[in-house]
N, C-alpha and C positions, 0 to 999 in steps of 0.2 A: 504494497500498499504507499503512495507518495501520497506526503502535504506540498501543499503549495501556497497556500497563505500567509497572512505574513500576520497570526492570532498570536495567543500566547504558548510558548511548548515549553515541552519537561519528556527528561529520561527518565524511567523509571530501570533499574537494572535485579534483577533475580538471581538467582539458582537455580535451575530448572533441568529435569532431565529430559531429557525426548526417548518415548517409545516407538518403536522399529520392531514392524513384523514382517516375519520372512518363511519363507517355505526352510523347511533341516531338506537332504535331500533323501528321507525316506515320506517325503510329505507331508512329515507334521511344519505344523506352523509351531515356528520359534518366538517366542517376542524379547527384543533387544533392550537395554536402559541404557543409555550413557548420558557423564553431567555435562552440563552445560553453564554458559551466561543468556537470560533474555533480556536485550535490553531493547525495551518497548518508546515508541513516542509516540506520545500525545502530544495534540496543539485544538486548545482550545476545548479540553477535557476528551478528545474525543479522539481514541487510537489509531496510528492514521499510519503507521510502518513499522517493523520488527526485527531485528536483527539476531538469529542464536549464533554465538561462539561455545565451539566445544572444546572440553579441559579435556585429558585421562585422569586415570585416579592415581597420577602420577604427574603434574603438568613442568612442562615443559620452559628451559627455554625459551624457546617457541613459541607455545601454549602464551606466555607471557607476554609473547609481544604482539599475539594477536591482538588478546585484550585491551594491552595499552593502546593501539590504532583503532580498535572498535569503539573506543570511548573517548577517545582523542575527538573521532569523527562524529560521535553523536553528540558531545560537549558541541561541536562546531555549527551543527542542528539547531540544538537549541539555541543558540546565538544567534540566530536568522545568515549562519557565514555561509553555509553549503543547499546542498539539495540532500533530502532525506536518504544517510546510504545504506541505513536499516534495511 
């Protein structure tokens, strides 16, 4: 979702687990869950965009860098300095 107005913006940061269902080799459905950070952008109280940034059980430096970049872009958006990057 993209917000293009000049309304009041805020970014919510939450820890979030994504669930994915995949078919196992024997035809069974298997549910996998993995953690990440969900960045949700709100404009005038309405959710207009979101970005999910995954990280492993033992986050790496690469995970940290990806999260810092996503937070930076989200804050620029919040200050009306960029389009919704999420």
